[in-house]
N, C-alpha and C positions, 0 to 999 in steps of 0.2 A: 221100577226098573232095576235091573241087576247091577252089581258093582262093575262088572266087566263093561257094560254098555256106557255107564257114566265115565269110566276111565277112558274108553275109546273116544267118546264125544269130547271130553276135555282135551285129549291129545289132538283131535282134529282142529278144535278151536285154537289151541295154542300154536299149532303148526301154521294155521292160516294167518294168525296175528303176526307170527314170526316172519312169514313170507312177505306179507304186505309191508311190515315195518322195514324189512331188509331192502325190498324194492323201492320203498319210499326214500330210504337213505341213499339208494343208488340213483335217485332222480325220477322215479316213476311215481306219478300221482294218479291214483285210481279213482279219485273222487271229483276231479275237475277236468274239463275238456281242454285238449292241447293239440297243437299242430306240430308236425314233424318237418324239419328242414335239414338240409345236408350241406356240409362244407368240406372242401378238399384242401389238405395241407401237404407240403413237402416234409415238414417236421413239426410235431406237436409239442416238443420240448417238455415232456413230462405231464401232459394233459391226461386226466383220468376220467372214468365214468363218474357221474354225479357231480362233477365240477359245475359251478353255477354259470348261467347265462344272464348277462347284466345289460340293462339299458339305463344310462345316466345314473349309475350307482344303485339301481333298483333291480332286485332279483326277479326275473321273469320266466326262468326255466332252468333246465338241467341238461347236462350232456348224458344222453341215454345210451349211446353205443359208439364204439370205435372199432374200425376195421381197416386192415391194410390191403391195398389193391396191388398185388404183385404183377398183374397184367398191365399196369399203368405206372411203371417205374417205381414201384413200391410207395406210391403216394398213400396218404392216410385219409380215410373217409370218416368224418365225424357226424354223428346223428344228434340233432338237437330237439328237445321237447320244449316248445315255447307256448305260453299261455294263449288260449284261443282268443282272448280279447285284445291281443297285440297284433297289429297289422304291420306287415313288412312289405316295403316296396322293392321293385326290381333293382334298385341301386343300393340296397342295404349291404353293409360290409360287416363281416364277422371277423373281428380282430382277436387273435390269440394274445393274451396279455397276462401279467402277473398282478396279484392283489394281496393286500394284507401284509402283516409283519413277516410271515414265513414265506412270502412270495408264492402263494398258492395260485395255480393256473386257473384261468377263467376265460370265457368267451364274451367279449364286449361288442354289442351290436350298435352300429351307427346306421340308424334307420333311414334318415334323409327323406327324399320325396316318396310319398305313398300314393300318388295318383295312379300308378300301375301296380296294384297289390299282387303279391305272390300267393300261390296256393300251397297247401300242405303237400310236402314231398318235393318242392322246388329246391334248387341249389343256390346258396348265397355266395357272394364274392368274398374270398378269403384274404386275410392280411395278418401280418405278425408284427407285434410291437417289440422292437429290438431291445429297448430299454438300455441296460448297462452295456449290452453288446454294441449298440450304436455308439455309445460314449467311447468305448474302447476303439471302435473303428475310426472315430474322429480323432482320437488321441494318438492313433498309430503314426500318422505323419510327424506329429510333434515329438514322439519318442524317437523316431528315426533321426530327426534333426538334432534332438538332444544328444543322441549317441554320437553323431558326427561332431557336434560341438565339444563334447567331452573328449573325444579322440584328438581333436585339434589342441585343446588345452593341455592334454597329456603330452603332445608333441612339443608344445611351447615350453612346458616344464622340463622336459628332457633336454631341450636346447639350452635352457638356463642352468642346467646342472653344472656346478662348478663355478657359477658366477656369483654365488653367495659370498665368497671370500672377497671378491672385488667390491661388491656392494658394501660389505662390512668395512673394508679399508676406506672407502669413500666416506662413509658415515663417520668413521673415527676421525678422518682428516677434517671433515666439516665440524665435528664437535670440538676438535682442538682449535680450529679457527675461531669458533664462537667464544671459547674460553679466553683466547688471546685478545679478542675484541673487548670482552667483558673486563679483562684486567686493564687494558688500555683506557677504557672509559672510567674505571675506578681511579687510575693514576692521574688522569687529566680532568677529573670531574670538576675540581675547583677552577682550573683554567677555562674550561668550557663554560662554566656558570658565569665567570667574570666576563668572558667574551660576549655571552648573550646579554648580560646586564648592560655592557657598554653599547652594544648594538641597540638595545631597547632605549637607552638614554639618548643616543644619537637620533633615533627615529622620533622620540618625543620632542627633542629640540627642533628637528626639521619640521615636524608638524606645527610647532609653535611659530617658527619663522614663516612658514607658508601661510598660516592664518594672518600674520601681520602684513605679509606682502600682498595678499589678496585685495585689501582696501586700496593700497597704493596703486596697484595695477588697474583697478577699476577707475580711480581718479585720473590716472594717466590716459586711460582709454577714452574717458569722457572729454578730457582736455584736447586730445588729438582729434576727436570727432568735432569739437567746437572749432579748432583751428582750421581743420579741413573745410568745414562748412563756411567759415569766414573767408578764407582764401578763395574758395570756389565762387562765393557770392560776389566778392570784390572783382575777381577776374571777369566774371560774366557781366558785371555792371560796366567795367571798362570796355569790354568787347562790344557791348551794346552801344555805348557812347561813340566808340570809334566808328562803328558801322553807320550810325546816324550821321556823323560828320562826313564820312566818305560819301554817303548817299546825297547829302546836301551839296558837296563839291561837284559830284557828277551831275546833279540836277542843274546847278548854276552853269556848268560848262555847256550842258545840252541846251539850256535856254539862251546862251549867247551873252551872258553878263560877265564883265571883268576882263582883265588883261589876259588871263590864261586862255579865254575863249578866242580872243583876237590872235594870240600866238598860234593857236591850233587851227583857226579857220581862215585867217588872212595871211597873204604872202608878202606884204609890204615890208614888215620887219625882216623877213628872210632876205629880201632883195637888198635892203639897206646894209644888213650885216655882211652880205656877200660883197657889195661894193666897197665897204670899209676894209674888208680883208684883202681885196685886190689892191687898193691904194696903199695899205700897210705893206703888202708884199713889194710893191714898186719902191716904196720909201726905203725898205730894207736893202733892196738891190742897189739903189742909188747910193745909199750910205756905204755899202760894202765896196762899190766900185770907185766912188769919189769921196772918201772920208774927209778930204781937205776942204770940201765944200761946207762941211759942218764943223770941222775942228779948228780951222784957221781963225786967227783973231778977228773978231767982228764979222766973220763970214765973208761971203762974196755976194755981189749983187746978182739979182735974178737974171739980168741981161747977159752978164758975163758967163753965168752958169749955162744959159741956153746956148750961147755960142759954142762953148766947150762940148756940150752934148751933141750939137749939130756936127761939129768937126769929128767927133768920135764916130758918129753914124756914117759920115762920108768915108772914113777910113775903113769902116767895116763893110761897106757896100761892095759886093763881089764884082770883079771885072769880067767883061764879055770875052 
């Protein structure tokens, strides 16, 4: 073979190797079977061809092509080459995310249920991992509140402007008061110590007296308890005896024994007493009207007294 033919053959082989290597680096694998899937995004955030397609940290394919669809609000169509042995269901989500230290873009597949598998050329559900952007979105209300708080603090500080001198004067006055109190305590330290010692001694003496008084009070308490018990017992005994005697008296009265029963149940004594009272009353009247019958020497005879009484009655008899 001529040198020209060898050089041409070498150029063709080198070009083929270069083409295959370049396309392999772009994500095309000419030696393995793959399926093509499509995903539509509003913004791909720097996704490029040949970026990896990952399932649970395992590289299963590459981004093979990216196109913009101006007839659909400039949405971006991303073509994925996924290994033929990977089965994707109709609920598979293709999430655009960042990976690695340099935050390289990648497509993360969340396969989910595969009971309804997709075919090559079908469209996957798109999603975007916001990452730091989501953190900033969550922190935005906090930053707003922080800004408001800082503004209020600034207003408070502006309101306190000029109050530093007043605070300083108050602190100086308080410091002087503390110094005066300290001097007073130093001056009267001996007196205060003596007073505390006296109070301590007094408390010790009182404590000793109380300890001595406690037994006396206990003995007095016991004595009072005994006296109370004795008086109560004696009183109850006397009361019981009195009640027994009263019961016996009432019983004997009810049974009709003795003079008391006769006084209560018979009227003979009453009648005799009543007659004696009447006679006594007559005697007193007679004595009052005729004292000479009793006071004259040796008195008068009964016949003479009767005659005088009859004469008095005849004089007292009313005339018709």
